[in-house]
Backbone as JSON Lines, residues from 0, in Angstrom:
{"i":0,"aa":"M","n":[-133.65,-117.23,37.58],"ca":[-133.72,-118.23,36.71],"c":[-132.9,-119.67,37.3]}
{"i":1,"aa":"S","n":[-133.3,-120.85,37.93],"ca":[-132.33,-121.94,38.61],"c":[-131.77,-122.49,36.97]}
{"i":2,"aa":"E","n":[-131.12,-123.62,37.04],"ca":[-130.34,-124.32,36.36],"c":[-131.2,-125.83,36.37]}
{"i":3,"aa":"P","n":[-131.25,-126.41,35.08],"ca":[-131.38,-127.63,35.4],"c":[-131.3,-128.34,35.97]}
{"i":4,"aa":"P","n":[-131.94,-129.43,36.29],"ca":[-131.16,-130.42,37.38],"c":[-129.82,-131.19,36.36]}
{"i":5,"aa":"L","n":[-128.73,-131.86,37.07],"ca":[-128.5,-132.46,36.24],"c":[-128.89,-133.88,36.19]}
{"i":6,"aa":"P","n":[-128.43,-134.54,34.61],"ca":[-129.32,-136.18,34.6],"c":[-128.66,-136.79,35.36]}
{"i":7,"aa":"L","n":[-130.31,-137.45,35.69],"ca":[-130.05,-139.01,35.99],"c":[-129.09,-140.22,36.08]}
{"i":8,"aa":"E","n":[-127.8,-140.82,36.12],"ca":[-126.83,-140.77,34.91],"c":[-126.47,-142.47,35.56]}
{"i":9,"aa":"P","n":[-127.18,-143.76,34.81],"ca":[-126.85,-144.67,35.27],"c":[-125.45,-145.11,36.67]}
{"i":10,"aa":"S","n":[-126.01,-145.66,37.69],"ca":[-125.32,-146.14,38.44],"c":[-124.7,-144.7,39.32]}
{"i":11,"aa":"G","n":[-125.27,-143.53,39.08],"ca":[-124.67,-142.87,39.84],"c":[-126.03,-142.34,41.32]}
{"i":12,"aa":"L","n":[-125.58,-142.39,42.21],"ca":[-126.18,-141.83,44.11],"c":[-126.92,-140.85,44.06]}
{"i":13,"aa":"Y","n":[-128.16,-140.92,44.27],"ca":[-128.47,-139.42,44.33],"c":[-129.78,-139.28,45.69]}
{"i":14,"aa":"H","n":[-129.78,-138.29,46.6],"ca":[-130.14,-137.76,47.28],"c":[-131.71,-136.88,46.24]}
{"i":15,"aa":"M","n":[-132.58,-137.77,46.79],"ca":[-133.76,-136.65,46.02],"c":[-134.98,-136.42,47.08]}
{"i":16,"aa":"R","n":[-135.86,-135.42,46.49],"ca":[-136.83,-135.0,47.48],"c":[-137.53,-133.85,46.79]}
{"i":17,"aa":"T","n":[-139.15,-133.75,47.19],"ca":[-139.69,-133.42,46.79],"c":[-140.99,-132.36,47.94]}
{"i":18,"aa":"H","n":[-141.27,-132.15,47.75],"ca":[-142.16,-131.26,49.41],"c":[-143.67,-130.48,48.01]}
{"i":19,"aa":"A","n":[-144.72,-130.44,50.16],"ca":[-146.47,-130.12,49.27],"c":[-146.21,-128.55,49.29]}
{"i":20,"aa":"D","n":[-147.18,-128.34,48.54],"ca":[-147.0,-126.76,49.48],"c":[-146.98,-125.96,50.35]}
{"i":21,"aa":"S","n":[-147.46,-125.08,50.64],"ca":[-146.94,-124.55,51.76],"c":[-148.16,-125.17,52.75]}
{"i":22,"aa":"S","n":[-149.26,-125.15,52.2],"ca":[-150.61,-125.04,52.37],"c":[-151.31,-126.56,52.56]}
{"i":23,"aa":"S","n":[-150.02,-128.11,52.37],"ca":[-150.93,-129.03,52.27],"c":[-149.75,-129.61,52.64]}
{"i":24,"aa":"H","n":[-150.12,-132.01,52.99],"ca":[-149.3,-132.35,53.01],"c":[-149.76,-133.34,52.0]}
{"i":25,"aa":"L","n":[-148.24,-134.03,51.84],"ca":[-148.57,-135.49,50.74],"c":[-149.27,-136.07,50.82]}
{"i":26,"aa":"F","n":[-148.93,-136.88,52.64],"ca":[-149.82,-138.16,53.48],"c":[-150.58,-137.55,54.5]}
{"i":27,"aa":"R","n":[-151.76,-138.06,54.4],"ca":[-152.3,-137.41,55.44],"c":[-152.66,-138.86,56.86]}
{"i":28,"aa":"K","n":[-152.87,-139.8,55.85],"ca":[-153.29,-141.51,56.72],"c":[-152.31,-142.3,56.32]}
{"i":29,"aa":"Q","n":[-152.4,-143.05,57.14],"ca":[-151.54,-144.23,57.27],"c":[-151.94,-144.94,55.54]}
{"i":30,"aa":"K","n":[-153.23,-145.07,55.49],"ca":[-153.5,-145.78,53.89],"c":[-153.15,-144.99,53.17]}
{"i":31,"aa":"S","n":[-152.29,-143.09,53.17],"ca":[-151.58,-142.95,51.92],"c":[-150.1,-142.45,51.67]}
{"i":32,"aa":"Y","n":[-150.1,-143.09,52.97],"ca":[-148.59,-143.43,52.76],"c":[-148.18,-145.24,52.41]}
{"i":33,"aa":"E","n":[-149.21,-145.99,52.64],"ca":[-148.46,-146.97,52.41],"c":[-149.24,-147.35,50.5]}
{"i":34,"aa":"F","n":[-150.26,-145.94,50.13],"ca":[-150.44,-146.17,48.59],"c":[-149.0,-145.8,48.2]}
{"i":35,"aa":"F","n":[-148.88,-144.72,48.6],"ca":[-147.43,-144.17,47.41],"c":[-146.81,-145.53,47.2]}
{"i":36,"aa":"L","n":[-146.06,-145.88,49.2],"ca":[-145.21,-146.9,48.86],"c":[-145.17,-147.55,47.8]}
{"i":37,"aa":"N","n":[-146.19,-148.38,47.7],"ca":[-147.08,-149.31,46.96],"c":[-146.63,-148.84,45.43]}
{"i":38,"aa":"Q","n":[-147.04,-147.67,45.32],"ca":[-146.64,-147.62,44.05],"c":[-145.56,-146.6,43.46]}
{"i":39,"aa":"Y","n":[-144.24,-146.15,44.75],"ca":[-143.01,-146.11,44.93],"c":[-142.24,-147.52,44.01]}
{"i":40,"aa":"W","n":[-142.85,-148.49,44.21],"ca":[-142.67,-149.8,44.45],"c":[-142.51,-150.14,43.21]}
{"i":41,"aa":"H","n":[-143.53,-150.22,42.41],"ca":[-144.67,-149.95,40.64],"c":[-143.14,-149.37,40.03]}
{"i":42,"aa":"Y","n":[-143.44,-148.25,40.06],"ca":[-142.94,-146.96,38.64],"c":[-141.12,-146.79,39.11]}
{"i":43,"aa":"A","n":[-140.43,-146.5,40.71],"ca":[-139.68,-146.57,40.74],"c":[-138.34,-147.55,40.74]}
{"i":44,"aa":"D","n":[-139.16,-149.59,41.32],"ca":[-138.17,-149.88,41.59],"c":[-137.14,-150.52,41.01]}
{"i":45,"aa":"P","n":[-137.7,-150.66,39.3],"ca":[-137.35,-150.82,38.12],"c":[-135.88,-150.17,37.91]}
{"i":46,"aa":"V","n":[-136.27,-148.51,37.8],"ca":[-135.1,-147.73,37.99],"c":[-134.1,-147.78,38.78]}
{"i":47,"aa":"V","n":[-133.91,-147.28,39.66],"ca":[-133.25,-147.54,41.12],"c":[-133.02,-147.98,42.41]}
{"i":48,"aa":"E","n":[-132.13,-148.4,42.86],"ca":[-131.99,-148.99,44.19],"c":[-131.8,-148.24,44.98]}
{"i":49,"aa":"T","n":[-133.11,-148.46,46.28],"ca":[-133.48,-148.03,47.17],"c":[-132.43,-147.93,48.19]}
{"i":50,"aa":"F","n":[-131.6,-147.51,49.19],"ca":[-131.1,-147.45,49.82],"c":[-131.48,-146.44,51.09]}
{"i":51,"aa":"A","n":[-132.4,-145.68,50.63],"ca":[-133.18,-144.86,52.39],"c":[-133.89,-144.17,52.12]}
{"i":52,"aa":"Y","n":[-134.97,-143.96,52.7],"ca":[-136.35,-143.48,51.93],"c":[-137.02,-142.82,53.44]}
{"i":53,"aa":"C","n":[-137.76,-141.87,53.44],"ca":[-138.53,-141.42,54.53],"c":[-139.84,-140.74,54.28]}
{"i":54,"aa":"L","n":[-141.26,-140.85,54.43],"ca":[-142.09,-140.5,54.42],"c":[-142.32,-139.68,55.26]}
{"i":55,"aa":"M","n":[-142.42,-138.08,54.72],"ca":[-143.22,-137.65,56.3],"c":[-144.28,-136.72,55.58]}
{"i":56,"aa":"P","n":[-145.39,-135.83,56.56],"ca":[-146.36,-135.49,55.79],"c":[-146.3,-134.81,55.17]}
{"i":57,"aa":"N","n":[-145.34,-133.73,55.22],"ca":[-144.8,-133.05,54.43],"c":[-144.16,-132.74,53.22]}
{"i":58,"aa":"H","n":[-143.04,-133.56,52.92],"ca":[-142.12,-134.17,52.43],"c":[-141.99,-135.51,52.4]}
{"i":59,"aa":"L","n":[-141.02,-135.58,51.45],"ca":[-139.83,-136.89,51.44],"c":[-138.5,-137.19,51.04]}
{"i":60,"aa":"D","n":[-137.83,-138.04,51.15],"ca":[-136.4,-137.51,51.19],"c":[-135.8,-139.32,50.37]}
{"i":61,"aa":"L","n":[-135.42,-139.04,49.4],"ca":[-134.88,-141.08,49.2],"c":[-132.84,-140.63,49.22]}
{"i":62,"aa":"M","n":[-132.72,-141.81,49.19],"ca":[-131.5,-142.31,48.37],"c":[-130.95,-143.27,47.92]}
{"i":63,"aa":"V","n":[-130.85,-143.15,46.35],"ca":[-130.7,-144.0,45.78],"c":[-129.55,-144.53,44.47]}
{"i":64,"aa":"K","n":[-130.23,-145.13,44.18],"ca":[-128.39,-145.32,43.14],"c":[-129.42,-145.55,41.6]}
{"i":65,"aa":"V","n":[-129.06,-145.46,41.09],"ca":[-129.99,-145.31,39.44],"c":[-129.19,-146.54,38.72]}
{"i":66,"aa":"R","n":[-129.87,-147.62,38.55],"ca":[-129.56,-149.36,37.66],"c":[-129.14,-148.56,36.25]}
{"i":67,"aa":"T","n":[-128.05,-149.21,35.59],"ca":[-127.32,-149.71,34.48],"c":[-128.81,-149.59,33.45]}
{"i":68,"aa":"K","n":[-128.62,-149.05,32.15],"ca":[-129.61,-149.24,31.25],"c":[-129.98,-150.98,31.42]}
{"i":69,"aa":"E","n":[-128.73,-151.41,30.9],"ca":[-128.99,-153.22,30.95],"c":[-130.03,-153.58,32.21]}
{"i":70,"aa":"E","n":[-130.11,-153.21,33.4],"ca":[-130.43,-153.48,34.72],"c":[-131.87,-153.61,34.12]}
{"i":71,"aa":"V","n":[-132.48,-152.61,33.7],"ca":[-134.09,-151.87,33.69],"c":[-134.33,-152.57,32.27]}
{"i":72,"aa":"L","n":[-133.76,-152.87,31.28],"ca":[-133.72,-153.29,30.49],"c":[-134.4,-154.96,30.91]}
{"i":73,"aa":"T","n":[-133.58,-155.69,31.53],"ca":[-133.51,-156.77,32.18],"c":[-135.37,-156.9,33.03]}
{"i":74,"aa":"Y","n":[-135.05,-155.94,34.02],"ca":[-135.74,-156.05,35.09],"c":[-137.54,-155.9,34.09]}
{"i":75,"aa":"L","n":[-137.57,-155.38,33.44],"ca":[-139.26,-155.04,32.79],"c":[-138.85,-155.9,32.01]}
{"i":76,"aa":"Q","n":[-137.91,-156.51,31.34],"ca":[-138.94,-157.75,30.72],"c":[-138.87,-158.82,31.63]}
{"i":77,"aa":"D","n":[-138.43,-159.18,32.58],"ca":[-138.49,-159.89,33.7],"c":[-139.62,-159.84,34.07]}
{"i":78,"aa":"K","n":[-140.3,-158.91,34.74],"ca":[-141.75,-158.32,35.22],"c":[-142.91,-158.79,34.46]}
{"i":79,"aa":"K","n":[-141.95,-158.56,33.18],"ca":[-143.21,-158.54,31.73],"c":[-143.91,-157.4,31.9]}
{"i":80,"aa":"M","n":[-143.19,-156.05,32.36],"ca":[-143.82,-155.1,32.4],"c":[-143.71,-154.14,30.62]}
{"i":81,"aa":"N","n":[-144.6,-154.73,30.09],"ca":[-144.97,-153.8,28.55],"c":[-145.28,-152.85,28.45]}
{"i":82,"aa":"S","n":[-145.51,-152.03,29.67],"ca":[-146.32,-150.29,29.06],"c":[-145.08,-150.07,29.54]}
{"i":83,"aa":"A","n":[-143.54,-150.54,30.42],"ca":[-142.79,-149.64,30.45],"c":[-141.98,-150.23,29.7]}
{"i":84,"aa":"L","n":[-141.93,-151.09,29.16],"ca":[-140.85,-151.4,28.42],"c":[-140.86,-150.43,26.65]}
{"i":85,"aa":"Q","n":[-142.2,-150.68,26.83],"ca":[-142.59,-149.81,25.26],"c":[-142.18,-148.08,25.6]}
{"i":86,"aa":"A","n":[-142.05,-146.87,26.9],"ca":[-142.35,-146.24,26.84],"c":[-140.01,-146.2,27.14]}
{"i":87,"aa":"F","n":[-140.15,-147.19,27.72],"ca":[-138.47,-146.93,27.7],"c":[-137.67,-146.97,25.97]}
{"i":88,"aa":"E","n":[-138.34,-148.0,24.78],"ca":[-137.82,-148.14,24.23],"c":[-137.89,-147.49,23.63]}
{"i":89,"aa":"A","n":[-139.45,-146.13,23.79],"ca":[-140.02,-144.52,22.87],"c":[-138.44,-143.74,23.74]}
{"i":90,"aa":"A","n":[-137.88,-143.59,24.58],"ca":[-137.45,-142.26,25.35],"c":[-136.43,-142.17,24.61]}
{"i":91,"aa":"D","n":[-136.24,-141.01,24.77],"ca":[-135.13,-140.17,23.96],"c":[-133.79,-140.5,24.82]}
{"i":92,"aa":"S","n":[-133.69,-140.81,25.82],"ca":[-132.58,-140.76,27.09],"c":[-132.88,-141.62,28.0]}
{"i":93,"aa":"F","n":[-131.98,-142.33,28.4],"ca":[-132.54,-143.08,29.43],"c":[-132.22,-142.13,30.09]}
{"i":94,"aa":"A","n":[-131.79,-141.28,30.78],"ca":[-131.9,-140.33,32.22],"c":[-133.55,-140.12,31.81]}
{"i":95,"aa":"N","n":[-133.96,-139.71,30.42],"ca":[-135.03,-139.11,30.87],"c":[-136.38,-140.31,31.01]}
{"i":96,"aa":"F","n":[-136.53,-141.53,30.7],"ca":[-137.2,-142.3,31.0],"c":[-137.17,-142.28,32.61]}
{"i":97,"aa":"T","n":[-135.74,-142.25,33.49],"ca":[-135.89,-142.59,34.48],"c":[-136.62,-141.02,35.59]}
{"i":98,"aa":"E","n":[-135.86,-140.48,34.65],"ca":[-136.97,-138.76,34.99],"c":[-138.4,-139.15,35.02]}
{"i":99,"aa":"Q","n":[-138.6,-139.78,34.14],"ca":[-140.11,-140.08,33.46],"c":[-141.16,-140.77,34.75]}
{"i":100,"aa":"Q","n":[-140.29,-141.77,35.05],"ca":[-141.29,-142.85,36.03],"c":[-141.24,-141.86,37.53]}
{"i":101,"aa":"F","n":[-140.0,-141.17,38.01],"ca":[-140.92,-140.51,38.15],"c":[-141.71,-139.63,38.78]}
{"i":102,"aa":"N","n":[-141.65,-138.56,37.53],"ca":[-142.46,-138.24,37.08],"c":[-144.2,-138.63,37.03]}
{"i":103,"aa":"K","n":[-144.08,-140.21,36.74],"ca":[-145.53,-140.62,36.39],"c":[-145.73,-141.22,38.46]}
{"i":104,"aa":"L","n":[-145.05,-141.16,38.86],"ca":[-145.12,-141.79,40.4],"c":[-145.9,-140.72,40.79]}
{"i":105,"aa":"F","n":[-145.05,-139.54,40.36],"ca":[-145.37,-138.53,41.09],"c":[-147.06,-137.89,40.79]}
{"i":106,"aa":"N","n":[-147.01,-137.87,39.28],"ca":[-148.35,-137.3,39.39],"c":[-149.65,-138.29,39.53]}
{"i":107,"aa":"Y","n":[-149.21,-139.9,39.36],"ca":[-150.36,-140.73,39.32],"c":[-150.09,-140.06,40.96]}
{"i":108,"aa":"H","n":[-149.26,-139.65,42.65],"ca":[-149.66,-139.76,43.82],"c":[-150.79,-138.21,44.42]}
{"i":109,"aa":"E","n":[-150.61,-137.71,43.1],"ca":[-151.35,-135.76,43.11],"c":[-152.83,-136.92,42.77]}
{"i":110,"aa":"E","n":[-152.88,-137.06,41.16],"ca":[-154.09,-137.72,40.9],"c":[-155.42,-138.02,42.65]}
{"i":111,"aa":"K","n":[-154.43,-139.17,42.43],"ca":[-155.15,-140.19,43.89],"c":[-155.49,-138.97,44.71]}
{"i":112,"aa":"Y","n":[-154.21,-138.0,45.5],"ca":[-154.58,-137.37,46.44],"c":[-156.14,-136.9,46.17]}
{"i":113,"aa":"N","n":[-156.23,-135.77,45.56],"ca":[-156.66,-135.05,44.78],"c":[-157.94,-135.04,45.29]}
{"i":114,"aa":"E","n":[-158.05,-136.64,44.51],"ca":[-159.34,-137.11,44.06],"c":[-159.59,-137.04,45.64]}
{"i":115,"aa":"Q","n":[-158.75,-138.33,46.5],"ca":[-159.17,-138.14,47.49],"c":[-159.61,-137.34,48.78]}
{"i":116,"aa":"Y","n":[-158.74,-136.4,49.11],"ca":[-159.74,-135.29,49.44],"c":[-160.15,-133.86,48.88]}
{"i":117,"aa":"D","n":[-160.6,-133.89,47.99],"ca":[-161.33,-133.27,46.36],"c":[-160.64,-132.04,46.53]}
{"i":118,"aa":"R","n":[-159.52,-132.19,45.59],"ca":[-158.91,-131.22,45.66],"c":[-157.84,-130.74,44.37]}
{"i":119,"aa":"E","n":[-158.31,-129.27,43.88],"ca":[-157.47,-128.62,42.44],"c":[-156.73,-128.74,42.53]}
{"i":120,"aa":"A","n":[-155.64,-128.32,43.66],"ca":[-154.29,-127.93,43.37],"c":[-153.98,-129.4,44.11]}
{"i":121,"aa":"E","n":[-152.49,-129.04,43.72],"ca":[-151.47,-129.72,43.08],"c":[-150.25,-130.24,44.57]}
{"i":122,"aa":"P","n":[-150.14,-131.16,45.07],"ca":[-149.87,-131.03,46.71],"c":[-148.06,-131.57,46.78]}
{"i":123,"aa":"L","n":[-147.48,-131.56,45.46],"ca":[-146.69,-131.7,45.42],"c":[-145.57,-130.04,45.05]}
{"i":124,"aa":"D","n":[-144.38,-130.17,45.32],"ca":[-143.89,-129.19,44.2],"c":[-143.96,-130.04,42.83]}
{"i":125,"aa":"R","n":[-143.61,-129.28,41.68],"ca":[-143.53,-130.11,40.25],"c":[-142.24,-130.29,39.88]}
{"i":126,"aa":"Q","n":[-141.59,-129.83,41.13],"ca":[-139.79,-129.94,40.31],"c":[-139.92,-131.17,41.29]}
{"i":127,"aa":"F","n":[-138.79,-132.26,41.23],"ca":[-138.5,-133.0,42.67],"c":[-136.55,-132.72,42.1]}
{"i":128,"aa":"R","n":[-136.45,-133.16,42.58],"ca":[-135.05,-132.24,42.86],"c":[-133.85,-133.84,43.58]}
{"i":129,"aa":"W","n":[-132.66,-133.14,43.16],"ca":[-131.68,-134.62,43.73],"c":[-130.24,-133.84,43.55]}
{"i":130,"aa":"K","n":[-129.72,-134.38,44.29],"ca":[-127.91,-133.98,44.25],"c":[-126.8,-135.39,44.05]}
{"i":131,"aa":"S","n":[-126.03,-135.24,43.72],"ca":[-125.36,-136.46,43.55],"c":[-124.5,-136.76,45.22]}
{"i":132,"aa":"V","n":[-124.53,-138.03,45.18],"ca":[-124.08,-137.52,46.35],"c":[-122.0,-138.74,46.16]}
{"i":133,"aa":"G","n":[-121.58,-138.13,46.62],"ca":[-120.44,-138.07,45.61],"c":[-118.66,-138.41,46.94]}
{"i":134,"aa":"S","n":[-119.51,-138.96,48.15],"ca":[-118.74,-139.02,48.54],"c":[-119.29,-140.15,50.19]}
{"i":135,"aa":"A","n":[-118.12,-141.25,50.3],"ca":[-118.69,-142.01,51.26],"c":[-119.31,-141.71,52.47]}
{"i":136,"aa":"E","n":[-118.77,-140.56,52.69],"ca":[-119.19,-139.95,54.26],"c":[-120.49,-138.71,53.84]}
{"i":137,"aa":"Y","n":[-120.52,-138.24,52.82],"ca":[-122.48,-137.62,51.97],"c":[-123.19,-139.0,52.59]}
{"i":138,"aa":"F","n":[-122.54,-140.03,51.99],"ca":[-123.35,-140.92,52.12],"c":[-124.1,-141.38,53.94]}
{"i":139,"aa":"L","n":[-123.13,-141.35,54.06],"ca":[-122.99,-142.17,55.32],"c":[-123.82,-140.79,56.77]}
{"i":140,"aa":"Q","n":[-123.55,-139.77,55.89],"ca":[-124.38,-138.09,56.73],"c":[-126.17,-138.59,56.04]}
{"i":141,"aa":"L","n":[-125.89,-138.44,54.8],"ca":[-127.59,-139.03,54.09],"c":[-128.15,-139.74,55.1]}
{"i":142,"aa":"I","n":[-127.61,-141.07,55.37],"ca":[-128.28,-142.05,55.72],"c":[-129.07,-142.18,57.01]}
{"i":143,"aa":"V","n":[-128.03,-141.44,57.7],"ca":[-128.32,-140.56,59.75],"c":[-129.47,-139.69,59.13]}
{"i":144,"aa":"F","n":[-129.76,-138.41,57.92],"ca":[-130.21,-137.59,58.21],"c":[-131.41,-138.24,57.82]}
{"i":145,"aa":"I","n":[-131.63,-138.92,56.7],"ca":[-133.2,-139.05,55.89],"c":[-133.28,-139.7,57.23]}
{"i":146,"aa":"H","n":[-133.1,-140.94,58.0],"ca":[-133.81,-141.73,59.5],"c":[-134.0,-140.74,60.4]}
{"i":147,"aa":"N","n":[-133.47,-139.79,60.68],"ca":[-133.48,-138.96,62.02],"c":[-134.39,-137.41,61.65]}
{"i":148,"aa":"A","n":[-135.05,-137.08,60.05],"ca":[-136.28,-136.72,60.05],"c":[-137.36,-136.39,60.51]}
{"i":149,"aa":"P","n":[-138.23,-137.46,60.98],"ca":[-139.04,-137.48,62.06],"c":[-138.86,-137.53,63.31]}
{"i":150,"aa":"V","n":[-137.75,-137.37,63.67],"ca":[-137.01,-136.67,64.87],"c":[-136.55,-135.24,65.18]}
{"i":151,"aa":"H","n":[-136.07,-134.79,63.81],"ca":[-136.22,-133.62,64.07],"c":[-137.27,-132.79,64.28]}
{"i":152,"aa":"H","n":[-138.32,-133.86,63.56],"ca":[-139.49,-132.67,63.22],"c":[-140.27,-133.04,63.66]}
{"i":153,"aa":"G","n":[-140.1,-133.36,65.35],"ca":[-141.1,-133.88,65.72],"c":[-141.97,-134.95,66.3]}
{"i":154,"aa":"L","n":[-142.24,-135.24,65.57],"ca":[-142.81,-136.93,65.1],"c":[-142.62,-138.09,66.31]}
{"i":155,"aa":"A","n":[-141.23,-138.07,66.4],"ca":[-141.3,-139.41,66.94],"c":[-139.8,-139.14,68.11]}
{"i":156,"aa":"E","n":[-139.52,-139.93,68.64],"ca":[-138.65,-139.73,69.64],"c":[-136.83,-140.45,69.48]}
{"i":157,"aa":"H","n":[-137.3,-141.49,68.38],"ca":[-136.9,-142.12,68.12],"c":[-137.03,-142.98,66.16]}
{"i":158,"aa":"P","n":[-136.07,-143.22,65.15],"ca":[-135.67,-143.16,64.2],"c":[-137.29,-144.81,63.9]}
{"i":159,"aa":"D","n":[-136.8,-145.2,65.04],"ca":[-137.75,-146.67,64.85],"c":[-138.89,-147.04,64.9]}
{"i":160,"aa":"E","n":[-139.61,-145.41,65.78],"ca":[-140.66,-145.26,65.97],"c":[-141.71,-144.36,64.36]}
{"i":161,"aa":"W","n":[-140.88,-144.5,63.94],"ca":[-141.85,-143.82,62.8],"c":[-141.88,-145.33,61.52]}
{"i":162,"aa":"P","n":[-143.42,-145.24,61.09],"ca":[-142.94,-146.58,60.25],"c":[-143.07,-146.2,58.72]}
{"i":163,"aa":"Y","n":[-142.63,-145.0,58.3],"ca":[-142.85,-144.77,57.01],"c":[-141.32,-144.58,56.81]}
{"i":164,"aa":"S","n":[-140.75,-145.11,57.21],"ca":[-139.55,-144.84,56.7],"c":[-138.21,-145.97,56.39]}
{"i":165,"aa":"S","n":[-137.24,-145.98,56.09],"ca":[-136.77,-147.84,55.72],"c":[-135.96,-148.0,56.5]}
{"i":166,"aa":"W","n":[-135.69,-147.01,57.61],"ca":[-135.23,-147.58,59.14],"c":[-135.36,-149.04,60.05]}
{"i":167,"aa":"Q","n":[-136.98,-149.27,58.74],"ca":[-137.57,-150.6,60.01],"c":[-136.92,-151.49,59.26]}
{"i":168,"aa":"H","n":[-136.66,-151.63,57.81],"ca":[-135.77,-152.72,57.21],"c":[-134.99,-152.84,57.34]}
{"i":169,"aa":"L","n":[-133.96,-152.01,58.02],"ca":[-132.84,-151.73,57.94],"c":[-132.43,-152.36,59.31]}
{"i":170,"aa":"Y","n":[-132.92,-152.1,59.99],"ca":[-133.06,-152.39,61.58],"c":[-133.41,-152.64,62.17]}
{"i":171,"aa":"S","n":[-134.51,-153.67,61.8],"ca":[-135.6,-154.48,62.98],"c":[-135.26,-155.47,62.89]}
């Protein structure tokens, strides 16, 4: 039996990842990558600062820093995100609210993916996973790892050829 993941702590830096099941993809077309990214900014941006991301056909990797409770509250109030603000106030802990935002993102993506491809199975692992980024060395290694994933998997010869990563925003 695996241990439950550590809670997502305010100001914590994390490597997050999730996979499609063995017979599926998370993304099939440009439209599905773009849809996910739009939803990512809606659900995740209020609770995390994103340092790096890469969306691949069958998995995704993120490196994020969890915002503080005060930052999240200010963000939600400034953007007038009333339903998220109500969920924030109703959550039994800040860590649970942060996880709920990611669950909403992944569930919405699953729902739309299943509708689009007439599927009943879920394309994502039900558990997205995260690991604390505990050192500056790991931080730098993770930036390289995330951006080189398309090269490693034979989808591009150089990270700048893959349009579904933060490489484009950092180095273009």
